[in-house]
FIPAZA-80475 format. One line per 4 residues: for each residue x, y, z of C-alpha. Coordinates in steps of 0.05 Angstrom, whole numbers, plus 32768, in hexadecimal, padded with zeros to 4 digits. Example, Ala and Ser with C-alpha at 12.3 -4.5 7.8 and 13.67 -1.06 7.14 Angstrom:
80F6,7FA6,809C | 8111,7FEB,808F
END
This chain:
8B58,85D7,85A3 | 8B58,85F6,85E8 | 8B80,85DA,8622 | 8B40,85C1,8644
8B2F,8598,8606 | 8B75,857D,85FD | 8B7C,8532,860C | 8BA7,8520,8647
8BED,8513,862A | 8C04,84CA,862A | 8C42,84B9,8650 | 8C6B,8479,8650
8C4C,8442,867A | 8C7A,8411,869E | 8C70,83CA,8686 | 8C4E,83DE,8645
8C6C,83E7,8600 | 8C78,8432,85F9 | 8C83,8449,85B2 | 8C98,8490,859C
8C8B,849C,8552 | 8CA4,84D6,8529 | 8CA1,84E8,84E0 | 8CD1,8517,84BC
8CB9,855E,84C8 | 8C9C,8578,8486 | 8CB9,85BA,846F | 8C8B,85F7,8468
8CA1,8611,8424 | 8C65,85F3,8400 | 8C28,85C6,8404 | 8C3E,857D,8411
8C39,8550,83D3 | 8C27,8506,83D3 | 8C71,84F2,83D4 | 8C7B,851A,8415
8C3C,84FC,8433 | 8C4C,84B3,8426 | 8C96,84BE,8437 | 8C8A,84D3,847E
8C48,84E7,849E | 8C1A,84B2,847F | 8C4A,8478,848A | 8C54,848D,84D3
8C09,8495,84DC | 8BFD,844D,84C4 | 8C2F,8433,84F6 | 8C13,845F,852F
8BCC,8447,8521 | 8BE5,83FF,851F | 8C08,8408,8563 | 8BC8,8424,8582
8B9F,83E9,8567 | 8BD1,83BA,8586 | 8BC8,83DC,85CA | 8C0F,83FA,85CB
8C19,843C,85EF | 8C2D,8466,85B3 | 8C31,84AF,85A1 | 8C3D,84CE,855D
8C63,8510,855A | 8C6C,853C,851D | 8C6A,8585,8508 | 8C82,85B7,84D4
8CCB,85C6,84CB | 8CCB,8612,84C6 | 8D11,862F,84CC | 8D46,8636,8497
8D55,864F,8452 | 8D19,8631,842F | 8CEA,865A,845A | 8D10,869A,844D
8D10,868A,8402 | 8CC5,867D,8401 | 8CB9,86BD,8428 | 8CE0,86E4,83F3
8CB7,86C2,83BB | 8C75,86D4,83DC | 8C8B,8719,83F4 | 8C7D,8704,843C
8CA2,86F8,847D | 8CBC,86B4,8493 | 8C8B,86B4,84CE | 8C50,86C1,849F
8C67,868A,8470 | 8C6C,8659,84AA | 8C27,866B,84C5 | 8C09,8664,8480
8C27,8621,846E | 8C22,8602,84B3 | 8BD7,860C,84AE | 8BD6,85EE,8468
8BFF,85B1,847E | 8BD2,85A7,84BB | 8B94,85AA,848F | 8BB0,8579,845B
8BC4,8547,8491 | 8B81,854D,84B2 | 8B60,853B,8470 | 8B8F,8500,8468
8B7A,84E8,84AE | 8BC0,84EC,84CB | 8BB9,84DE,8516 | 8BF0,8508,8536
8BF2,850B,8582 | 8C15,854D,8578 | 8C20,8575,8538 | 8C4D,85B0,854A
8C7E,85E2,852E | 8CC9,85EC,8532 | 8CC1,8638,8538 | 8CA6,8630,857F
8CC8,864B,85BE | 8CCF,8603,85D5 | 8CFA,85F5,8598 | 8D2A,862E,85AA
8D2D,8616,85F2 | 8D3B,85CC,85E3 | 8D6A,85DA,85A8 | 8D95,860C,85CF
8D98,85DC,860B | 8DB3,85A4,85DF | 8DE4,85D4,85BF | 8DFF,85E9,8602
8E09,85A1,8617 | 8E31,8594,85D7 | 8E5A,85D3,85E4 | 8E68,85BF,862D
8E7D,8579,8617 | 8EAE,8595,85E3 | 8E8D,8575,85A7 | 8E8A,85B8,8581
8EC0,85DE,855C | 8EC5,8622,853A | 8EDF,8627,84F3 | 8EE3,8658,84BB
8EBA,8645,847D | 8EBD,865F,8437 | 8E76,8671,8426 | 8E55,8691,83EB
8E44,86DA,83F4 | 8E17,8702,83C6 | 8E2E,874A,83BD | 8DEC,875D,839D
8DC2,8744,83D8 | 8DF9,8756,840A | 8DF6,8715,8431 | 8E13,86D0,8438
8DEB,869D,8411 | 8DD0,8662,8438 | 8DCF,861E,8416 | 8D8B,8624,83F6
8D96,866B,83DE | 8DC9,8650,83AD | 8DBC,8626,836E | 8DEB,860B,833A
8E03,85CD,8315 | 8E0D,858E,833E | 8E57,857B,8341 | 8E48,8531,8347
8E64,850A,830C | 8E2D,84F4,82DD | 8DF8,8522,82FC | 8E07,856B,82E9
8DBF,857F,82FD | 8DB9,85C9,82EF | 8D8B,85DB,832A | 8DB0,85B9,8363
8DA8,85DD,83A6 | 8DE2,85F1,83D2 | 8DD2,85BB,8405 | 8DBC,8581,83DA
8DB0,856D,8392 | 8D67,855C,8388 | 8D79,8532,834B | 8DAE,8502,8366
8DA3,850D,83B1 | 8DEC,851E,83BF | 8DF7,854C,83FB | 8E1F,8589,83E8
8E41,85C8,8400 | 8E2E,8608,83DA | 8E77,8614,83C6 | 8E78,85D1,83A2
8E43,85E7,836F | 8E5A,85F5,8328 | 8E43,8639,830D | 8E20,864D,834E
8DEC,8685,834D | 8DC5,86AB,8383 | 8D7E,8691,8383 | 8D64,86D7,8393
8D88,8704,8361 | 8DA5,86CE,8332 | 8DEA,86EF,8335 | 8E2A,86C8,8341
8E40,86CA,838A | 8E88,86CC,83A3 | 8EAA,86A5,83DB | 8EB7,86C6,841E
8ECE,86AE,8462 | 8E9D,86A7,849C | 8EA2,8684,84E0 | 8E75,864B,84F3
8E6C,8615,8528 | 8E75,85CB,8517 | 8E5F,858B,8538 | 8E9C,855E,853C
8E80,851E,851F | 8EC4,84FC,8518 | 8ECE,8500,8564 | 8E89,84E2,8570
8E93,84AA,853C | 8EA2,8470,856B | 8E64,847C,8596 | 8E3A,8488,8558
8E51,8448,8535 | 8E44,8420,8574 | 8DFC,843B,8575 | 8DF2,842D,852B
8E0D,83E6,852D | 8DE1,83D2,8568 | 8DA1,83F7,8558 | 8D9F,83E9,850D
8D9B,839F,851E | 8D6C,83A6,855B | 8D3E,83D6,8535 | 8D41,83B1,84F2
8D53,83F0,84CC | 8D3D,83EF,8483 | 8D73,83DE,8451 | 8D73,8422,8430
8D7F,8443,8474 | 8DBA,8415,8483 | 8DD9,8420,843F | 8DD4,846C,8443
8DF0,846D,848A | 8E2A,843F,8478 | 8E3A,846A,843B | 8E42,84A6,8469
8E6E,8480,8499 | 8E98,8463,8461 | 8EA2,84A7,8442 | 8EBE,84BE,8485
8E9B,84EC,84B7 | 8EAD,8535,84B4 | 8E9F,856F,84E3 | 8E59,8587,84D1
8E47,85D1,84D2 | 8E0B,85DF,8500 | 8E04,862B,84F6 | 8DED,8657,84BD
8DEF,86A1,84A9 | 8DA4,86AB,84AD | 8D71,86D1,84D6 | 8D38,869F,84D6
8D4A,8666,8506 | 8D5C,8654,854D | 8D90,8688,8564 | 8DD5,866F,8578
8DDB,8682,85C2 | 8E22,869D,85BE | 8E34,86E7,85B8 | 8E67,86DC,8581
8E32,86B7,8557 | 8DF6,86E2,8568 | 8DEA,86F1,851D | 8DE5,86A7,850C
8DB1,8670,8516 | 8DB5,8625,851A | 8DB7,85FE,84D9 | 8D72,85E2,84CB
8D8C,859A,84CB | 8DA8,85A4,8510 | 8D69,85C0,852E | 8D33,859C,8505
8D3B,8556,8524 | 8D3B,8578,8568 | 8CF5,858D,8554 | 8CDD,8547,8565
8CF1,8554,85AD | 8CD7,859B,85B1 | 8C94,8588,8593 | 8C8E,8550,85C6
8C9C,8585,85FC | 8C5F,85AB,85E0 | 8C37,856A,85E7 | 8C4B,855E,862F
8C76,8580,8663 | 8C8F,853B,8675 | 8CAF,8533,8630 | 8CEF,8517,864E
8CC8,84D8,8663 | 8CC4,84CA,8618 | 8D07,84E5,8600 | 8D35,84D3,863A
8D1A,848D,8648 | 8D3E,845C,861A | 8D2F,841F,8645 | 8CE4,8428,8640
8CD8,844D,85FE | 8CE3,8435,85B6 | 8CEE,846D,8583 | 8CD5,8461,853B
8CE5,8495,8506 | 8CC8,849B,84C0 | 8CE6,84C3,8486 | 8CFA,84C6,843D
8D3F,84AD,8428 | 8D5D,84F3,8421 | 8D54,84FD,846C | 8D78,84BE,8483
8DBE,84D8,8494 | 8DA1,8510,84BF | 8D7C,84DC,84E9 | 8DB0,84A4,84EB
8DEF,84CF,84F1 | 8DE2,8518,8501 | 8DA9,8514,8534 | 8DC4,84D7,855A
8E09,84F9,855E | 8DE8,8537,857A | 8DC4,8510,85B0 | 8E01,84E5,85C0
8E2B,8524,85C7 | 8E00,8540,85FF | 8E13,8505,862C | 8DCB,84FD,8641
8DA1,84BE,8641 | 8D77,84CB,8603 | 8D44,849D,85E4 | 8D68,848C,85A3
8D47,8477,8562 | 8D3A,842C,8562 | 8D19,8423,851E | 8D1D,844E,84E0
8CEC,8445,84A7 | 8D04,8463,8466 | 8CE1,846D,8423 | 8CFF,8478,83DF
8CE0,84AA,83B0 | 8C98,84A9,8396 | 8C9D,84C5,834F | 8C64,84E5,8329
8C4E,84CC,82E4 | 8C8B,84DE,82BA | 8CB6,8503,82ED | 8CC3,8513,8336
8C96,8532,836A | 8CB4,8575,837E | 8C9B,85A6,83B2 | 8CCB,85DC,839C
8CB7,85D6,8353 | 8C6D,85C8,8360 | 8C6C,8587,8339 | 8C3D,854E,834C
8BFC,8544,8372 | 8BFB,856C,83B3 | 8BD3,8561,83F2 | 8BA0,8597,83E2
8B9A,857B,839B | 8B85,8538,83B8 | 8B50,855B,83E2 | 8B34,857C,83A4
8B28,853B,837E | 8AEC,850E,8384 | 8B19,84D5,839C | 8B0C,84C4,83E6
8B45,84CA,8418 | 8B45,847F,8426 | 8B54,8472,83DC | 8B8E,84A4,83DE
8BAA,8483,841C | 8BA2,843D,8400 | 8BC3,844F,83BE | 8BFE,8472,83DE
8C0A,8439,840E | 8C06,8402,83D9 | 8C38,842D,83B2 | 8C64,843C,83EE
8CAC,843E,83D3 | 8CCC,8412,8409 | 8D04,83F3,83E0 | 8D08,841B,83A0
8CE7,8458,8380 | 8C9E,844E,836C | 8C73,8473,833A | 8C30,8496,8344
8C03,8491,8307 | 8BBA,84A1,8301 | 8BAB,8461,82DC | 8BCB,8438,8314
8BA2,845C,8348 | 8B63,844D,831F | 8B76,8404,8318 | 8B82,83FC,8363
8B41,841F,8375 | 8B16,83F9,8344 | 8B36,83B4,8349 | 8B50,83AF,8390
8B24,83DD,83BA | 8AE2,83D9,8393 | 8AE3,8393,8374 | 8B08,836F,83AC
8AFF,8391,83F0 | 8ABF,83B9,83E4 | 8A9E,837F,83BF | 8AAB,834E,83F7
8A91,837B,842F | 8A54,8392,8408 | 8A41,834C,83F3 | 8A42,8334,843B
8A1E,836F,845A | 89EA,8376,8422 | 89D8,832C,8426 | 89D2,832F,8472
89A6,836E,846D | 8973,834D,843E | 892F,833E,845E | 8923,82F9,847B
8914,82C9,8443 | 894A,82E9,8419 | 897D,82F8,844F | 8982,8303,849B
895F,8345,84A6 | 89A2,8365,84BB | 89A8,8338,84F8 | 89E6,830B,84FD
89D1,82C2,8501 | 89EB,828F,8532 | 8A1C,825E,8514 | 8A27,8220,853E
8A5A,81F0,8524 | 8A82,8224,84FE | 8AC4,8208,8517 | 8AB4,81C4,84F9
8A9B,81DF,84B6 | 8AD3,81CA,8486 | 8AD4,8207,8459 | 8ACE,8237,8493
8B02,8214,84BD | 8B33,8217,8483 | 8B24,8262,847B | 8B31,826E,84C5
8B75,824C,84BF | 8B88,8275,8481 | 8B71,82B7,84A0 | 8B97,82A7,84DF
8BD7,829F,84B6 | 8BCA,82E1,8493 | 8BC0,8306,84D4 | 8C02,82EA,84F0
8C25,8300,84B0 | 8C04,8345,84B5 | 8C1D,834E,84FD | 8C63,8338,84EA
8C65,8369,84B0 | 8C4A,83A3,84D8 | 8C79,8398,8513 | 8CB2,839D,84E1
8C92,83DD,84C3 | 8C89,83BA,8480 | 8C49,83E2,8475 | 8C3E,83D1,842B
8C44,8387,843A | 8C14,838E,8475 | 8BE0,83AF,8449 | 8BE8,837A,8413
8BDD,8343,8446 | 8B9F,8365,8462 | 8B82,8369,841C | 8B8F,831F,8414
8B5D,8313,844C | 8B29,8335,8420 | 8B3C,8309,83E5 | 8B35,82CC,8412
8AF0,82E5,8426 | 8ADA,82EC,83DD | 8AF4,82A6,83CD | 8AD0,828B,840B
8A8E,82AA,83F6 | 8A96,8290,83AF | 8AA9,824A,83C4 | 8A72,8245,83F8
8A3D,825C,83C7 | 8A17,827A,8402 | 89DD,8290,83D6 | 89CE,8246,83C9
89DB,8233,8411 | 89A6,8264,8428 | 8972,823B,8402 | 8990,81F6,840C
89B8,81F6,844D | 89A7,8231,847C | 89D5,821B,84B5 | 8A11,821B,8487
89FC,825D,8468 | 89F8,827B,84AE | 8A3F,8263,84BC | 8A58,8283,847B
8A36,82C6,8488 | 8A4A,82CB,84D1 | 8A91,82B9,84C0 | 8A92,82EB,8487
8A78,8321,84B7 | 8AB3,8311,84E4 | 8AE2,831B,84A8 | 8AC2,835F,849A
8AD0,8373,84E2 | 8B17,8358,84DE | 8B24,837D,849D | 8B0C,83BE,84BC
8B3F,83B4,84F4 | 8B79,839E,84C8 | 8B6E,83D7,8497 | 8B61,840E,84CA
8BAA,8425,84CB | 8BA9,842B,8480 | 8B62,8445,8472 | 8B44,845F,84B3
8B07,8480,8493 | 8AF7,843E,8470 | 8AF8,841B,84B3 | 8ACB,8450,84D1
8A98,8443,849B | 8A9C,83F7,84A1 | 8A92,83FB,84EC | 8A57,8428,84E0
8A39,83F6,84B0 | 8A47,83BF,84E3 | 8A24,83EA,8518 | 8A60,83E4,8546
8A88,841B,8569 | 8ACC,842A,8549 | 8AEB,8427,858E | 8AE0,83DC,858B
8B15,83D6,8554 | 8B50,83B2,8573 | 8B89,8382,8563 | 8B9F,8377,85AB
8BBD,8336,85C3 | 8BA4,8345,860A | 8B5C,8349,85F2 | 8B61,8307,85CB
8B57,832B,8588 | 8B8C,8302,8565 | 8B6E,82C0,857B | 8B29,82D6,8563
8B47,82E8,851F | 8B51,829D,8514 | 8B08,8291,8525 | 8AE4,82C9,84FE
8AA0,82A9,850B | 8AA9,82BB,8555 | 8ABA,8305,854B | 8A74,8324,8548
8A3E,8304,8574 | 89FE,82E7,8557 | 89C2,8314,855F | 89E9,8354,8551
89C4,8381,851F | 89EF,83A3,84EB | 89E4,83E9,84CD | 89D3,83FB,8486
8A02,83E0,8450 | 8A1C,8413,841F | 8A50,840D,83E7 | 8A94,841E,8402
8AB7,8432,83C2 | 8AA5,8451,837F | 8AC9,8441,833F | 8AF6,8474,831D
8AE4,8480,82D4 | 8B15,8487,829B | 8AFD,84CE,828C | 8B09,84E2,82D4
8B50,84C6,82D0 | 8B5E,84ED,8291 | 8B43,852C,82B1 | 8B70,8524,82EF
8BAC,8515,82C3 | 8BA0,8555,829C | 8B91,857F,82D9 | 8BD0,856B,82FF
8C01,856B,82C5 | 8C3E,8598,82C8 | 8C50,85C6,8302 | 8C21,85EE,832D
8C34,862B,8305 | 8C22,8606,82C4 | 8BDF,85F3,82E2 | 8BCF,863A,82F6
8BE1,8652,82B0 | 8BB5,861C,8292 | 8B7A,862E,82BF | 8B80,8678,82AB
8B82,8664,8261 | 8B44,8639,826A | 8B1F,8672,828D | 8B32,86A0,8254
8B19,866E,8220 | 8AD7,8665,8245 | 8ACE,86B0,8248 | 8ADD,86B7,81FD
8AAA,8680,81EE | 8A75,86A4,8218 | 8A82,86E5,81F3 | 8A7E,86C1,81B1
8A3A,86A4,81C3 | 8A1F,86E7,81D8 | 8A36,8706,8197 | 8A10,86D2,8170
89CE,86DE,8194 | 899B,86FE,8165 | 89C0,86E5,8127 | 899F,86BB,80F3
899B,8672,8105 | 89A3,8641,80CD | 8975,8606,80D0 | 8999,85C5,80D4
8989,8596,809B | 896C,8554,80AF | 899E,851D,80A2 | 898A,84EC,806C
8970,84AC,8089 | 89A6,8477,808B | 899D,8439,8063 | 898D,83FF,808F
89C5,83CE,8096 | 89B9,8388,807E | 89CD,836D,80C1 | 89E2,8384,8106
8A26,83A6,8107 | 8A61,837D,811E | 8A79,8398,8162 | 8ABE,83B7,8166
8AF7,8387,8173 | 8B05,8394,81BC | 8B29,836C,81F2 | 8AE7,8368,8218
8ACD,8337,81E3 | 8AFC,8302,8200 | 8ADF,82DB,823A | 8B1D,82D0,8264
8B10,82B3,82A9 | 8B35,829A,82E6 | 8B35,824E,82E6 | 8B4F,8219,8316
8B6E,81DA,82F9 | 8B4F,81A3,8323 | 8B72,816B,82FD | 8BA6,8167,82C6
8BBF,8129,82A2 | 8BE2,8115,8261 | 8BB6,810D,8224 | 8BAE,80C1,8219
8BBC,80C8,81CE | 8BED,8103,81CA | 8C2F,8108,81F0 | 8C33,8154,81EA
8BEE,8163,8206 | 8BD0,816C,824B | 8B86,8162,8259 | 8B6E,818E,8292
8B2D,8191,82B8 | 8B25,81DB,82C9 | 8AF3,81F9,82FB | 8AD8,823C,82E0
8AA4,8247,8315 | 8A6D,8228,82E9 | 8A5F,81EB,8314 | 8A7C,81B7,82E3
8AC4,81BA,82CD | 8AD8,81C7,8284 | 8B07,8198,8260 | 8B42,81BD,8241
8B7A,81A1,8216 | 8BBE,81C6,8216 | 8C00,81BA,81F3 | 8C2B,81C9,822F
8C4B,8186,823F | 8C8F,819C,8224 | 8C90,81DB,824F | 8C6C,81CF,8291
8C74,8191,82BE | 8C34,816C,82CD | 8C39,8178,8318 | 8C3A,81C3,830C
8BF8,81BE,82E7 | 8BD2,81A1,8323 | 8BA3,81CC,834D | 8BBB,820B,832C
8B96,824B,831B | 8B9A,8261,82D2 | 8B7D,8293,82A2 | 8B4D,8271,8272
8B30,828A,822F | 8AE9,826F,8233 | 8AC3,8286,81F5 | 8AE5,8260,81BC
8ABD,822A,8199 | 8ACC,81E6,81B8 | 8AF6,81B9,818B | 8B0B,8170,818D
8B55,8161,8198 | 8B69,8119,818C | 8B25,8103,81A2 | 8B1E,8131,81DF
8AF4,8170,81D8 | 8B17,81AF,81F3 | 8AE5,81E1,820F | 8B14,821C,821C
8B5E,8230,8219 | 8B8F,8242,8250 | 8BBA,8280,8244 | 8C06,827A,8245
8C41,82A7,8234 | 8C7D,8294,820A | 8CC0,82B6,81FF | 8CD7,82D1,81BC
8CF3,828F,81A1 | 8CBC,8265,81C1 | 8CED,823B,81E9 | 8CCC,824D,822B
8C82,824D,823D | 8C5F,8261,827F | 8C16,8263,8293 | 8BF7,82A6,82A1
8BE8,82A4,82EB | 8BAF,82C9,830D | 8BBD,82DF,8355 | 8BB7,82A4,8386
8B7A,82C4,83A7 | 8B55,82D3,8366 | 8B0E,82B8,8366 | 8B02,827B,833A
8AD2,828C,8303 | 8ADC,82D7,8305 | 8AE7,82FB,82C4 | 8B2B,8319,82B5
8B22,8363,82A6 | 8B49,839A,8283 | 8B48,83DF,82A3 | 8B26,8411,8275
8B03,83DC,824B | 8ABA,83CB,8259 | 8A8B,839B,8236 | 8A70,8355,8235
8A95,831C,8212 | 8A7B,82F9,81D4 | 8A56,82B8,81E2 | 8A83,8297,81AE
8AB8,82BC,8186 | 8AA8,82C2,813C | 8AE3,82A1,8118 | 8AD7,82C8,80D8
8AE2,830B,80FC | 8B27,82F7,8115 | 8B1A,8314,815A | 8B4E,82EA,817D
8B83,82F4,8148 | 8B7A,833F,814A | 8B7E,8343,8196 | 8BB4,830F,81A3
8BED,8339,8185 | 8BE4,836C,81BE | 8BE4,8338,81F5 | 8C28,8335,8216
8C4E,8336,8257 | 8C72,8375,826C | 8CB5,8380,828E | 8C94,8376,82D2
8C79,8332,82BC | 8C31,834C,82BB | 8C03,8330,8285 | 8BE8,836A,825D
8BBD,837E,8222 | 8BDD,83BE,8205 | 8BFE,83CC,8248 | 8BBB,83C2,826D
8BC4,838A,82A1 | 8B97,834D,82A1 | 8B75,835B,82E3 | 8B4D,8334,8316
8B2C,834A,8357 | 8B6C,8333,837B | 8B9D,8356,834E | 8BC0,834E,830B
8BD3,830E,82E6 | 8C1D,82FF,82DD | 8C4F,82CC,82C4 | 8C8A,82AF,82EA
8CC5,82C9,82C1 | 8CB6,82D8,8277 | 8CB9,8323,826C | 8CA2,8343,822A
8C86,82FF,8214 | 8C4B,82F0,81E7 | 8C0A,82D5,8207 | 8BE7,829D,81E1
8BBA,8262,81F1 | 8BDD,8223,8207 | 8BCA,8202,81C4 | 8BF8,822F,819D
8C36,8216,81C1 | 8C36,81D7,8197 | 8C3B,8200,8157 | 8C70,822F,8172
8C9A,81F7,818F | 8CAC,81DB,814A | 8CA7,8193,8163 | 8CD1,8161,813C
8CD2,818C,80FE | 8C87,819B,80FE | 8C79,81C7,80C3 | 8C62,8210,80CD
8C16,8215,80CB | 8BEF,8254,80BA | 8BCC,826F,80F8 | 8B84,8257,80F7
8B46,827E,8109 | 8B3B,8283,8154 | 8B02,8254,8161 | 8B1D,8221,8131
8B63,8220,814D | 8B5E,81DA,816A | 8B41,81B6,812F | 8B6F,81DA,80FD
8BAC,81CB,8128 | 8B9A,8183,8131 | 8B8E,8177,80E7 | 8BD5,818E,80DB
8BF2,8167,8115 | 8BCE,8126,8106 | 8BEE,8126,80C1 | 8C32,8122,80E4
8C22,80E1,8108 | 8C50,80E1,8144 | 8C5A,812C,814A | 8C2C,812C,8186
END
């Protein structure tokens, strides 16, 4: 971009909220993997986009961290120079982040002249203020390579008790996260020649952290509260302080770095963790000559910083100490947002080892960028490590994006776009009286609460929670459409139908705004289908956007004509998931070897075919005609043969003739409620059975129970000794009447299960709750459009219909009964129980 095309840099505006956002500078020794992307740049991008939607004056600064040992090491590996390595990987990083829609205001480099200028100026201030000392260090020296070995040029066994990782680096153990000195390693070896180095003396400069401790602690104690630092950041920082601050070396025996501006240290450069955080400042100076208005303006600028947990001490201890030591009025970090590790399938992401899915890999799949962003953000490791799995990505795309969000928006827009007589000809109808329409008024109140919760979460940088709340608005929209039965209203009550459609259009607009920070390309497409300019997207208090969110029927004016509706998401097939899992297994080196082997196999196959051309071809014998079966073949016993649906208990009461039974009236979206009898009195209080969503098995043959015919069965889980029973709960926003699905299983349920084929008995043994309290069939969650079904507290329990609980409870010495066939469970059970008189 030329200077004439460059936007005018933003500067702090008096009276406005001015927010400076940075993300940890990604290192240029490889392509960024998904763990790097969610850990810093993507999380910061979400917050930056949110700030802009709110009307805050915000800038987002980032760039590549280019100096240090890792660059020299990579240059040696690729037989290149450090500058060439940096040029190559800076371009790759820029391209990956562009594809991921990361909205930097400036994406720079730490190898710039501005970095040298700012870094050396800060160093001279520290020197003038007597915060630096000179000390002799014992450092590993390789006689074979004839040089001192910087931290990352040494590998060995981690000295930390219980770790002993055999590939720990000289600066940090990748396995346990412990910061190290190279001389602490057990059995050290030179990374270049693999020989054992020896210890030699060398002089270095140190930042005297112990002398700065009081000022540093004062800053940490005040700002960690004011900025609501994440708990993992506070714990890591306190651990450093508790361990006792020590002088920290800020120079290294390297060539590639910012030169130390002292004659006696002319052959040394600054340690990368001294100069890298200064990169935030120097990159801002590339953005605007008036960079000090951002960085030396603590009364008017709030600094938010995003990073992974391994970077915390450098941002809460090292960098603040450096700035405090200059004696200048710096803008200090207010809020730090820290992520734990995102792990990959069975192991850890690793740039250095090439393990995991990398940014360019994501580009090369058929999975759209908004799906990648959504999945990473729902899986953001905010409190503990999380796990990337291909099956989880598939489930979240198919169930949450496609079936929930995409389904709601497409239903609304497609119905509106239908020609008059069937719809509204793409023109939004007028909807007088919407604020007095009971169902719509209730929706407005619920959505208003969700928006308030969303703002609260986002202001606290709880991004995963913010995304979850935004998706709840979509679930509310689906439930609203279902409950309103707008397709009937169109024929029977057009004014009410107009209210529902206009309100739903407002929800579509609101969702596009709420989700823009998370999935910007999704919002671009929704605004296109709404035929509205993206610039209109806003969540500003000053514009009244938050008030309108509580009145979604007022968001888009009547008479507006929408664009052409198109599906927003496409499902991810099982075979695609398996292909991706195979393609991205192992390290990048393993993948390359596999690709070469596949190419060789294809070539061999082609040669084999050519060799067979002209040979005699044997005619294939016609297969003997198969004998016709006497009847149609019985379909395979599959979980899809069960018709499990989301139900809402409208009323529950005690059975008039059985003390251990409840009689429930359950709404299954069929118009009339079904009567269901359950043996749950001993386990679940009556008040907890009222107005509650449940999972209901609907295709068993109805059976009479003490004079009341039960037309379905609710699903419940029990512990191993059957002393505790809990209902299987769908998500609160699940749609009443929707079928519960199982990822990877497709098919229609039986109308009525055939008792002779023992379908239920065969499938029931694999229905259980897992350690996360999720209801599963063979580890596949019971899933609705709003998410998975769970229980309250029973892990690794068995899932059965509520009727079975009577048999398992061993009431008053009730004798053991052989499990009956599925559809006859009620009548069989009751024949046995009636013989016992007062058992029930």
